[in-house]
N, C-alpha and C positions, 0 to 999 in steps of 0.2 A: 504493500500500500504506500509506504513512504517513498519507495523508489518511483512509483507512478506519479505521485504528487510532485516529487522533485523534478521529474522529467517534464511535467506540464509547466511548472514554474519556470523552468529553464527555457522552454519553447516560447513562452509569452514574450519575453524581451527580444528574443531572436526574431519572432514574427513582426514585432513593432519596428525593429531595426530594418528588417527586410522591406517593410512598407515604405519607410522613409527613403531607403536606397532606390526603390523602384520609382517613387515620386521624383527624386532627384534626376534619375535617368530620363524620365518622361519629359521633364521641364528642360533639362540639359544646358541651362545657362546660369552663370553666376550672377549675384546681385549687381556686381560692377558692370557686367556686360549689358544687363537690362537697363541700368542707369545710362549707359552709353547710348542705347537705342533712344531713350527719352531725350537726351541731349541732341541727337540727330534730328528728332522731330521738332524740337525747339529751333534748331538751325534752319529747318525748312520753312518754318513760320516766321522767323525773324533772323534772316541770314546775316544781316549787317548791323553792327552796333550803332551805326549812325547813317541815316538814310532819309530820303524823301520818297513818298509813295503817292501815286494818283489812284483813287479807288472809286468804286460805285456800289451802292447797295440797292437791290431791287426787291420789292415785296411781291410775292406770287401767291395767288389763291386760285385753286381749281385750274391750274395751268396758265392763268392770265396774269400778266404784269400789271399791277395796280398803280405802281408809282416807283420812282427812282430818286436817289440822292447821290450826288457826286461830291467828293471831298478830297483834299490833300492831307497827307499825314506826314508830320515831321517827327522823327524818332531819334532819341539819343540815349543809348543804354535801355535798360528795362524800366527805369524809374521816370523817364521823361518822354512825353509825347504831346504833340499839338495837332488837333484835327481842325481843318478849315473848310467849311462848306462852300461849295461853288454852284451858283445857279439856283433857281427855284425859290420857294418861299423862305428857305433857310440861308440864302446867300449871305456870306459874310459872317455868319455865326461861327464861333470857335469853341472847342472843348479842350481844355488844358489839363494834363495829368502830370503831377509831380509827386512821386511816391504813392501814398495812399490818398492823397488829396486830389480833387478834381473840381474844375470850375467851368461853367458855361458863360461865355462872353457874347453878349448880344449887341449888335451895332446900335449906337445911340444911348445905350444904358450906361449909367454912371459907374456901377459897381458889378464885378463878376458875381455870378450866382453859384454857390457850392452845390455840387451834384454828386451822385455815387457812380461807381464803375458799372453798375447794372442799368444805368440810364440808357434808353434805347436810341440808336441812330435811326433805325427804321425797322419795323416788324420785329424779327428775332435777333437782329444784330445789335449788340450792346457795345459800349466803349471798350469793355474788357476784351471783346473779340479782336480788336485791332490794337490793343495796347500791351499790357504787362504780363499776361499769363505765361508761366514757364513750368512745364511738366516736371522736368528734372529737379527743380528747386522747390516747387509748391506741393508736390504729392509724394506719398510713399507708395511704391509699386509692388504688386504681386503678379508674377507671370503665371498664366494658366497653362497646363500641359496641352500638348497637341496644337492643332491649327483649326481655323474657321475661315469660311469664304465670305468676302464682301464683293458682290458682283462676280467679276472674273478673277479677283485677286485672292490668293491664298495668304492668310494673315496669322500672325501671332497676336494673342490677346492679353492685355495687361489691365488688371483692376487697380484703380488708383484711389487712395484715401488722402484727402486734403490735410496738410500739416497744420493749417491755421483754423481756429474755430470760427473766424469771421468770414471764411470762404463762402461765396454765394452758393456753391454746390459742393457739399462735403465728400461726395463720391462721384467717380467717373469710370468709364471703361474705354480703353483705346485699342483700336485694331490697326496694325501696321504690317507692311509687307514682310512675309516670312524670310525672304531672301533679298539680296541686292542692297539698295540704299535704305531699306527699312522706312519707306515713305508712309506717312499716316493716310489711312483710308476712311476711317469712321471713328467718331467720338460720341459717347453718350454721357451726359451729365445726369446725376440723380440726387434726390434729397436723402437725408439720413434714413428715412423709412424704406428706401429702396425704390420709391416711385420715380420713374424716369421723367426728366424735365425737358431736356432738349437733345436733339441729335444733330451732329455736324458731319457732313460728308465732304471730304477733300476731293474735288472733282477735276481740277486742272493744276499742272505744275509747269514751270518753265526754267530755263537756264539763265542765270544772271552772273556774269563774270565766273563762269565754270562752276557755279553752285546751283543745285536744284532747289527751287523755292516754290511755295504754294502760290498759285496764280488765281485760284477760285475755290470758294467753299459755299456749301448750301446748308443753312441752319433751319431745322424743322422744329416747331413747338410740339411737345408731346404731352403738355399739361396746361390746363387753364382754358380761357375762352377762345384762344386762337389756335387750337389743336390742328396740326397738319398745315398751318400757314408756313410757307417757305420764304426765307430771306436769302437771296443770292448775293454774296460779297465777292466782288471781283477786284483784283489788284491789276489795274490796267498798265501801270508803269512802276518799276522799282529802280531807284537810282541811289547807289551809295553816294553820300554827300557830307560835307562839313557843315554842321548846323551851329549857328551862333547861340551861345548859352543864354543870351538876353531874351530870346523869344519864349523861354520856359519860365517866365514869371507872369502873373496876371497883367502887370503894367506893360511888359514887353510884348506879350501876345496881343493885347488890345491895340497897341501902336503899330503892329505889323501890317 
């Protein structure tokens, strides 16, 4: 009897160890390698530390474009960005980001208006979509074993948990190419409850100075009154540039 009990007790830790080894083999990547993949995704979204971008946001419902907004984006590092609207009813409006602070600057208004990074540009596109989100720095990743398909692309899947309690979405899941440049294909943001909130599809890429960068993404609402409304965000032009520090102040942005 003692011999059988000892044998069972010996087998249990061996079984658990075997399970962990199998899981490690199935996943097959070290945490450092997965972090490197996330850094690559960040580089595809913000390839240049200092740049000027020309962009367009289009709101689509039932396959029809209901409206567009054109704007320029001036970026310097992950902490500073200035969005300048061009044309339409918002012509001349500006949104300034410095760290966690954001302001809306309206032509003719005396003072900038504080806003949040969840403030919408149009439809599902928020200022955070074109500003400071960094997967490698802002989330803790867990790689799922195996692969999944997004359209024609075979992808690895990474579950992400936000490091900051103030994050707009504390959970996310990222699908990226299983081979090659590990380009992002799909991203789903979720609330703490697990309820999915928004889906982002990375639909076009282009080469800029030998770097592959995101040229277009589509953002679909999965929760709330605008479920399945799509906002297409196009980066029409991406130019590495030297940006003067002075424009990243409310006074400097207003005078620009």
